[in-house]
C-alpha distance (Angstrom), angle and dihedral (degrees) to the residues before:
residue distance angle dihedral
M1 . . .
A2 3.80 . .
V3 3.82 116.7 .
S4 3.80 120.5 -157.1
L5 3.76 113.9 -130.5
N6 3.78 89.4 -147.1
S7 3.77 97.2 51.7
G8 3.76 96.2 87.7
K9 3.81 91.9 -115.9
A10 3.79 123.6 127.6
R11 3.84 115.2 -82.3
P12 3.76 111.7 -104.3
A13 3.79 115.2 -101.7
G14 3.75 113.3 -90.7
I15 3.80 99.8 28.0
D16 3.86 93.4 104.6
D17 3.74 92.1 46.6
A18 3.81 92.8 48.5
A19 3.78 92.6 47.0
A20 3.83 91.3 48.5
S21 3.79 90.1 51.5
A22 3.80 91.0 49.7
R23 3.77 89.8 50.7
R24 3.80 92.7 50.6
T25 3.82 90.0 50.1
I26 3.80 94.4 49.1
E27 3.82 92.8 43.7
T28 3.83 91.3 50.7
E29 3.80 91.8 48.9
R30 3.82 92.5 45.3
A31 3.81 88.9 54.2
G32 3.82 87.5 54.0
L33 3.81 91.4 52.7
A34 3.80 89.8 46.3
A35 3.79 88.6 54.8
L36 3.78 90.4 49.4
L37 3.86 90.9 52.2
D38 3.76 88.5 50.8
A39 3.81 90.9 51.2
L40 3.81 90.7 50.4
D41 3.81 88.3 54.9
N42 3.79 89.4 54.3
R43 3.87 135.3 12.4
L44 3.82 96.5 2.3
A45 3.81 97.4 55.2
A46 3.83 97.1 79.0
P47 3.82 98.2 45.8
F48 3.73 91.0 44.1
A49 3.80 90.5 55.4
E50 3.77 88.9 46.9
A51 3.77 90.7 53.1
V52 3.82 91.6 51.7
A53 3.81 89.7 49.3
A54 3.82 93.2 47.7
I55 3.81 92.0 51.2
R56 3.85 90.9 45.5
A57 3.80 89.3 51.9
A58 3.80 96.0 49.6
R59 3.75 114.1 104.3
G60 3.78 91.9 -158.2
R61 3.82 132.2 42.9
V62 3.74 139.1 -65.4
I63 3.77 111.4 -101.4
V64 3.80 106.7 -154.4
S65 3.82 117.4 -164.5
G66 3.80 139.6 169.5
V67 3.82 138.9 137.9
G68 3.79 132.4 -125.2
K69 3.78 115.0 -3.2
S70 3.80 89.6 -13.5
G71 3.79 86.2 56.5
H72 3.81 91.0 56.1
I73 3.78 89.1 50.3
A74 3.80 90.7 47.2
R75 3.82 90.7 55.6
K76 3.75 90.8 53.7
V77 3.79 92.8 46.0
A78 3.82 90.6 51.9
S79 3.80 90.6 50.4
T80 3.78 92.9 48.7
L81 3.79 91.7 48.7
A82 3.80 93.2 49.7
S83 3.82 93.1 47.6
T84 3.80 93.0 51.4
G85 3.79 98.0 51.5
T86 3.80 103.8 -83.9
P87 3.85 110.6 110.3
A88 3.76 106.7 -129.4
F89 3.81 142.0 149.3
F90 3.75 137.9 -177.1
V91 3.81 122.3 -109.8
H92 3.78 118.3 -168.6
P93 3.82 108.0 -130.2
A94 3.86 93.0 -138.2
E95 3.73 91.8 50.8
A96 3.79 91.1 46.8
S97 3.83 91.4 68.6
H98 3.81 88.9 51.6
G99 3.75 99.0 58.5
D100 3.76 106.5 -63.0
L101 3.82 91.0 102.6
G102 3.78 81.9 82.6
M103 3.82 86.7 73.9
V104 3.76 91.3 64.0
T105 3.83 118.2 82.8
P106 3.86 131.9 -171.2
D107 3.83 87.5 -108.7
D108 3.81 91.5 63.1
V109 3.80 132.6 85.7
I110 3.83 123.3 -139.6
L111 3.79 122.6 -136.0
A112 3.83 107.7 -167.6
L113 3.80 121.3 -170.6
S114 3.84 120.9 -159.8
W115 3.80 123.5 140.5
S116 3.75 93.5 -155.3
G117 3.78 94.8 33.9
E118 3.80 89.6 -138.6
S119 3.77 102.2 93.1
G120 3.81 101.7 143.0
E121 3.79 91.4 -154.7
L122 3.79 89.7 68.3
R123 3.77 93.7 59.4
S124 3.80 97.0 92.3
L125 3.78 92.9 48.6
V126 3.85 90.8 47.3
E127 3.76 93.6 48.5
Y128 3.84 90.7 47.0
S129 3.77 91.1 53.0
R130 3.79 91.9 51.6
R131 3.80 93.4 45.8
F132 3.85 94.3 52.2
R133 3.82 95.2 31.7
I134 3.76 93.9 -117.9
P135 3.85 110.9 165.2
L136 3.81 110.6 -104.0
I137 3.82 122.0 -158.8
A138 3.75 115.2 -170.6
V139 3.84 126.4 -156.2
T140 3.79 105.9 -163.0
A141 3.79 142.6 132.2
M142 3.79 95.4 -137.9
A143 3.83 116.4 79.7
D144 3.83 93.9 -170.8
S145 3.83 94.5 46.5
T146 3.78 124.2 120.6
L147 3.77 92.0 -110.7
A148 3.83 93.8 49.4
R149 3.82 93.7 49.0
A150 3.78 91.8 48.6
A151 3.87 96.9 46.1
D152 3.77 126.1 96.2
I153 3.81 89.8 -145.6
T154 3.82 124.8 22.5
L155 3.78 122.7 -160.4
L156 3.71 97.8 -160.6
M157 3.83 111.5 -155.8
P158 3.76 120.1 -143.5
A159 3.83 121.9 -106.0
A160 3.78 107.1 -94.7
D161 3.79 136.7 172.0
E162 3.83 117.0 -117.2
A163 3.80 114.3 -123.2
C164 3.83 87.9 -129.6
P165 3.86 105.0 102.8
H166 3.81 88.1 -135.6
G167 3.80 92.8 50.9
L168 3.77 89.6 -124.8
A169 3.83 113.3 99.9
P170 3.84 110.5 77.3
T171 3.86 104.4 -117.1
T172 3.79 113.6 127.8
S173 3.79 91.0 30.2
T174 3.81 93.6 55.5
L175 3.76 91.5 45.2
I176 3.76 90.5 54.1
Q177 3.81 91.7 48.5
L178 3.83 89.8 49.4
A179 3.78 90.7 50.4
V180 3.79 92.7 51.3
G181 3.84 90.4 48.5
D182 3.80 90.4 51.9
A183 3.78 91.2 46.9
L184 3.79 90.7 52.3
A185 3.78 91.0 49.7
I186 3.82 95.1 49.5
A187 3.81 93.5 43.4
L188 3.80 88.0 53.5
L189 3.78 92.1 45.1
E190 3.84 91.0 51.8
S191 3.84 93.7 43.9
R192 3.83 89.4 54.5
G193 3.77 95.9 46.1
F194 3.81 89.6 -121.6
T195 3.77 107.4 -173.4
A196 3.82 136.9 -156.5
E197 3.81 88.0 -104.9
D198 3.82 90.0 55.2
F199 3.77 88.1 49.1
H200 3.79 89.7 53.2
V201 3.83 90.3 54.3
L202 3.76 89.8 59.1
H203 3.86 95.8 39.2
P204 3.81 105.2 44.9
G205 3.81 96.2 144.2
G206 3.76 137.5 71.6
R207 3.78 129.3 9.3
L208 3.80 92.9 -47.0
G209 3.77 90.3 56.8
A210 3.78 91.5 47.1
N211 3.84 91.4 51.7
L212 3.80 88.8 54.3
H213 3.79 94.3 61.0
F214 3.80 114.0 108.1
V215 3.75 122.6 -122.3
R216 3.79 90.4 -117.0
D217 3.78 89.4 62.0
I218 3.82 95.7 60.4
M219 3.81 107.5 23.2
H220 3.78 123.5 116.3
R221 3.78 109.4 -115.8
D222 3.77 146.5 -178.6
E223 3.84 112.6 5.5
A224 3.80 92.7 4.8
V225 3.86 92.0 66.4
P226 3.86 110.3 97.0
L227 3.79 108.2 -131.8
A228 3.80 136.8 160.5
S229 3.78 130.2 -177.8
S230 3.78 124.7 -108.9
G231 3.79 108.1 -98.0
A232 3.79 93.9 32.2
L233 3.78 121.6 134.1
M234 3.82 119.9 -101.7
S235 3.78 88.2 -122.0
D236 3.75 90.0 63.5
A237 3.76 94.2 44.3
I238 3.81 90.9 51.7
M239 3.77 89.8 52.1
V240 3.84 89.8 55.1
M241 3.77 92.8 45.4
T242 3.81 91.3 50.4
G243 3.76 92.9 46.7
K244 3.78 97.6 49.4
R245 3.84 93.3 43.0
L246 3.81 96.0 -150.6
G247 3.82 96.2 118.4
C248 3.79 96.4 -114.0
V249 3.79 146.2 53.6
G250 3.84 127.4 -143.9
I251 3.78 120.1 -135.9
V252 3.80 116.5 -141.7
D253 3.82 129.3 -168.6
A254 3.82 127.8 -135.5
A255 3.80 91.1 -79.3
G256 3.82 92.2 54.3
K257 3.78 94.6 -109.2
L258 3.80 121.3 140.5
V259 3.80 109.7 -109.3
G260 3.80 101.8 163.3
V261 3.72 149.7 -9.0
I262 3.80 135.6 -134.7
T263 3.78 117.7 -154.9
D264 3.84 136.1 -173.3
G265 3.84 84.3 -101.6
D266 3.77 91.7 58.0
L267 3.84 89.4 52.1
R268 3.78 92.1 52.3
R269 3.77 91.2 50.3
H270 3.79 92.5 50.6
V271 3.84 101.2 33.7
E272 3.79 96.4 103.6
E273 3.81 94.5 48.8
P274 3.79 112.4 107.5
H275 3.80 120.7 -108.4
L276 3.84 92.1 10.0
L277 3.80 92.8 152.7
G278 3.79 91.2 56.0
R279 3.82 95.4 49.2
K280 3.84 123.0 102.7
V281 3.78 116.3 -103.2
D282 3.84 88.6 -126.3
E283 3.84 88.6 68.1
V284 3.80 94.1 55.9
M285 3.79 106.9 30.2
T286 3.78 125.4 102.4
K287 3.77 106.9 -116.3
R288 3.83 124.1 -135.5
P289 3.82 95.1 14.3
K290 3.81 122.4 -162.9
T291 3.82 110.9 -91.8
I292 3.78 138.2 176.4
G293 3.80 136.4 -150.9
P294 3.81 125.6 -112.9
D295 3.81 92.1 -115.3
M296 3.84 95.3 57.3
L297 3.81 115.2 114.2
V298 3.84 112.4 -111.5
G299 3.81 89.2 -124.3
A300 3.81 89.7 62.4
A301 3.83 89.1 45.2
L302 3.78 90.3 55.7
D303 3.80 91.1 50.7
L304 3.82 90.3 53.2
L305 3.80 91.9 48.6
N306 3.76 91.2 51.0
Q307 3.84 94.3 46.0
A308 3.80 92.2 48.9
K309 3.82 92.8 41.1
I310 3.82 91.6 -132.1
T311 3.77 132.3 127.6
A312 3.82 103.8 -141.8
L313 3.79 139.5 37.0
F314 3.77 128.8 -163.1
V315 3.78 114.9 -130.6
V316 3.80 111.7 -137.0
D317 3.76 134.6 -171.4
G318 3.76 116.3 -170.3
G319 3.79 89.3 -9.2
K320 3.82 92.3 -58.2
P321 3.81 120.1 113.1
T322 3.80 112.2 -115.6
G323 3.81 99.3 165.5
I324 3.79 147.8 -14.4
V325 3.80 132.3 -128.1
H326 3.76 121.7 -154.5
M327 3.79 128.7 -164.1
H328 3.78 88.4 -114.7
D329 3.78 89.5 62.8
L330 3.80 89.8 56.6
L331 3.83 91.5 47.6
R332 3.80 89.0 50.4
I333 3.81 94.0 57.1
G334 3.77 94.4 41.4
V335 3.80 101.6 -107.5
A336 3.80 100.6 112.9
């Protein structure tokens, strides 16, 4: 039976022990990451830069490999590289010696992960890289290991305690390998000038893909934008608002710049005032409304809508309204 920690009742047995265990694990792994940061400030900086340069120079792809827990990390690293603009895929070292070596070309670069550097399954891949002079980057914690000695570039991981109390289950070591893989992917992304639009090309599906649309791709434009001129009567503005069915109307000055907005909420607040229909829009509108640019990502537009607790935003370019985005548009493409 679930027990609320805020109910005033005694904490169920085991909670303190479990929380203490979790803290020990996270503290141990944090110490490993701190050691990695220290290494990057010192001996790891140069080989890391060499690894980035070698991958940048490769005309082919990054072949990422590893076995066991390092293999699981290698799969994730390959996926992250590929999704951030560096063509990469995972090759299982055991399968490599049974024909998958044919997937590796002289134009590629191999990134091999092995904490001990003595994973026997990697031997075929390592020998193949030496035979055909394919650049080999090793991620290992053992400088004198077979893998490190064979590699062109060795990213030597810092000594770190595993969170496992027996020192057996790979925990801190796999986290450090994952962090290095992420660091390589982001360094390569930044060196290539990989943009959010590039990211969208590689992530067209799902909510992530939807968030990477630009406002200009989904905004209402031209005649669909509800606008009225400064000095117009409220009766005219309400007609525009009703006809466009977006819950608001933008007010523009003589130069065509957006100077205010009137929403359904404004109408509700003023509905009981006498002669509302005969008043000027300038008397009712909200001045200096929140706006967005056409090159804003729709995910950022959603954040702004939520923060301001509004349902629509005018899109402006040089102060002039060029479109409007409604919360319903974000719902339609799967962002909200």
